[in-house]
N, C-alpha and C positions, 0 to 999 in steps of 0.2 A: 505498499499499499503500499525493500523497501523496501525492524521495521523495514513498499513496494515499492509498484509496482513499483527504480529504480528504484518500486516500489519502492520507501527508503530502499534502496536498491541493494543494499546489502542484506541484511536481514530485513532491511526495510527498504532496500534498494532494488528496484527492478533493473536495472541493467546494472540498478539498484542494483539494482539489482544487477553490477558486475563487479564484486566490488571491483568491479570492474568497470563498469561504464556507467554511462548516464543515459537512461532510457529516452532522453529527450535530446540527445546529442550524438555525434559520431559521424562516420562517413556517410556522404550522400550518394555513394556508388552503390548500386543494387548488388546483392551477393547471393545470386541464385546458384544452385548446385551445378557442376558441370555435366555434360553428356556422360551417361553410363553411371550416374549416381542417383540414388533414391533418398530423397528427404523424408524422414520419419518423424512424425509427431508423436510424442509421449505424453501421456496424461498420467500424473503420478501424485503421491501423498507421502507425508513423512511426519514422524514425531521428532522435533528438532532438539530435544533434550540433550541427548548424547553426541550431537554433532557440532563441530566448530563452524557452523554455517553451511551455506551452499558450496561456495567456491573452493575448488581444490587447493590445499596448502600443504607443504612438505611436512611430513611427520604428524599431521593432524588428521582426524576422522571427519570427513566431510560427506555431504550428500552427493555432489558431483563425482568425487573420488570413488564413492561406493558403487554408484551406477556405471561410471566409465570402466572400473575394474571388473565389474560383472559382464559388461559387454565385451571386454577383451577376453575373458574366459571363454565366453560363448563363441566369439569369432576366431579364437585361436591366434590372435595377432595383437599389433599395438591398440591401446585403448583409443577409441574414436573420441572426438571432442564434442561436448554437448553444449548447446546454446540454450539458455533458460529465460523464461518470461520475467521472473523476479527473483533476483538473488538474495537470499535471506540471511540474516546474521545468525550467529550462534544462539541456539535455544528457541529460535522462532520455528513454528510448525507450519505445515502446508496441507490442506485438503484438496486443493484444486490447482496445483503447480502444473506447468506446461513447459515442455523443452522440445528441441529437435535435434536430430543426429543425422549425419550424411553418411550413408552406407553405398558400397558398390552394388550393383545389380546382382553380382554373383553372391555377394554376402546376404542380401536380402532373400534371393531365391533359395539359398541353402538353409535357411533357417528351420523349415519344417523336417528337414532330414527325410526319414522314411515314413513319416506320418502324413495324413491327408489334411492337416490343419493349414489355414492360411498362414503366410509368413508373420503377419502382425499377431495373430492368436499364438503362434509358436514362440515369438519373442516374449511376449508377456509371461506365458507358462514357463519358459526356461529361465527368465530372469527371476521368477518367483522362486526357483530352486537354488539360486546363488546369491541373491541379495540378503541383507540382514533383515530382521522381522520389523524394524522401525522405518523401513522405506518400501513402498509398494508402487509398481507400475500397473496401472489398471487398463490402459488401452495403448495400443501401438498401431499406426496405420499410415500410409503414404500421405504425405501432406500435399494440399492443393498447391498448384503453381503460385510463386510469389510468396509463400508462406515463410514467415521468420518469427520464431517463438517470442523473440524480444521486440523487434521493431514493429510487427505487424498488429501487436496487441492494441485494443482500443482502451481497456482500463483493467486495473488490478483492484480487487475487493478483499479487504481485511476485516476481520473482527477482532476486538480486545475484549477480555472478560475480567470483571473485577468482582469480588465478593466483599461486601462491607457489613454483613450481618452474620454474627457468630453462628446463627443456626443454619446459614448456607455455606459454612466453611467445611468443605468436603475434602478430607485427605486423599481420596481417590482421584480427585480432579486437581490436585495441588500443582501438577506439571503444566497445567495451561489455564489456570485462573489465578489472577493476582489476589492476594488478601490485602484489604486496606483497613486499618484499625478505626478509622473515623467513619461515621455515616456520611453519605454522600447526597447532596441535593441534585438529583438527576434532572429536573426541569431547568435548574439554573445552568448546569453543564450543558445542556442541549441548546438553551437560548444563547449561551456564550460563544458556540462555535459556528452558528448559522452565517455570521458575517465574514466567515473565512472562505466561503464557497465561491467558486470561480477561478479564473486564471489569476494567479497572485505570485509575488515573489515571496517564498518561504524561508528566506534566509535566517529569520529569527528562530525557525524550528528545524534547521538542518546543521549536520555537522559539515563544515566547509571542506571541499575537495578541490585542488588546483584544476583549473579549467572546466569545472562542471557548473552548469546552471543551477540555480535554485528556483527557478519559474516552474510552476506545475499548474495543472487544472484540477482542483479538487472538486469532484462531482458530488460526493456525498460525504457528510460527517454528521453523525446523529448518535444521540445517547438514549437508552430506554432501559426500563426495568421490566422485563416479561413477567407476566403473571402466570403463564403455564408453559408447558414444553420443558426440554432438557435445561434451558437456561432460566427457569422460573426463579425469581428472586435475586439474580445476579444483575449487575449493571454492565450493559453490553454497548459498545461502540461498534458502529457500521461504518467503514471508511472506504471510499472508492475515489480513485484518481487515474489520469492517464499514466502516471509513473510518479514515484516518490523519490526524494533525495534522502541521502544517509540519515537515519534516525528521525525522519520527519513524523512517522506515525507515532512513535513512542514519545516524541516531545509534544505532539498535539494532545496525547492522552495524559501527559504530565501537566500541561497547562489546564486541562479540563479538571483534573483532580483537585488542583489548586483552588479553582472556583467551587467545585462540589463540596469541598471541606470548609468553604468560607474564607480561606486565606487570601483570596483575590476577588475583585468584583467581577460581575458579568461582563463589563466592557474591556477587561483586561486582555484577553487573547486578541481581540481586534487591535488594540493599542500596541501590543507586542508585535503583531504581524507588520503594522505600519512603520514600526521603528526599524525594522530589518536587523535588529541586533539580538544576539542570544541572552537570555536571563535565566539566572539560577532558579527562579521561581518556576520555570517551565522545564523542570527536570526530566531527563530521559527515564521512563519507567522500565522495569524489568523486561526482558525479551519474552518470557515464557507465556505471557498472557495474549500474545499476538498470533493470529492464524491467517495464513493466506488462503481465502476461501475460494476465490475463482478469478480466471483470466478470460476476458471476453475478446473475440475478434470479429472483424466485419465480415460481410459476404465474401465468398471465395474470389469473386471478380474484383474486389477492392483491396485485396491483401497486399499486393505489390505496390499500389500507389500509397497506401497506408505506411508501409515500410519506408518507402522513400522519403515520405513527408516527415516522418518522425526522426529519420537520420539527421535531418537538418537541425541546427542549433536554434533554439527558441531565443527571440530577442526581446529585450525589455518592452519594446513598443508593442509587442503582441499581447500584453496584459489586458484583459477585458473583465468586466463584471458578469456575474451569472445573469441571464435575461437580456444583456445588452446585444444589439445587433452584431453578427459576426458571420464569418464563412461557415456555412453549415458542414463543410468537411472536418 
């Protein structure tokens, strides 16, 4: 959402997610797979507790490393490189992550072996036999022309869950729900974040990285306390954006908690946004409450154009308010 999608792009970063890149910046050159190569879309989920984030790092256990090593085992060769929609930080979970990998046509065709399964079904089944239990690939299929897991995405959606009632403090959910000792005013939190929607410079809520823009389109940020369902009684944030800069989601949650506890006024998050300066009052909350829920893409015919557009760097003059006239693309 990251923290997305550059989603904070690290665990909040969607190209964030790289810790590597910036979902709203990068090369403007289209990067379609060459002839003889099949681009495969992978839909996956993982519990981030025991991972040092998405991105492969020497001597550390990461989601990317686990999946690439699993692919190398199946393909009996060098590990192919994954491209992911949202690079998540250590401890951040994902229920709806998307990645792509480029395989040769021979590698793709050989996946079923002697079985009558389709290559995608065979890949999912065989990865299930080599991956650790805290990461699962649910689906694998050839991607449409122009698809790029990172740059084609329209938005990344995250949730963040908080328990502020001792009767809702469940030790079985401690790995993905933050415990907050003080009761929270959910209505005040929700009102405080509404002015942040739209295309804005979120420098006050992002960990700066050289050469990376902090301009993002925040499409949804809301707080609620569900009365039924699995989240009943919890305080839940729903956050959606085209991409997130590093730590953005968790800093937005931290600012919201300051309002919910009464330490800051309802107008404070908007004032902080306008200042474009970090403030200790908007502390970055722990990663474990954050879940990447969904990555959404445009219709197949629009994938390539979307990827080309998002590779272009956002400029400061592109900032607009939610509801103001703009290019519908």
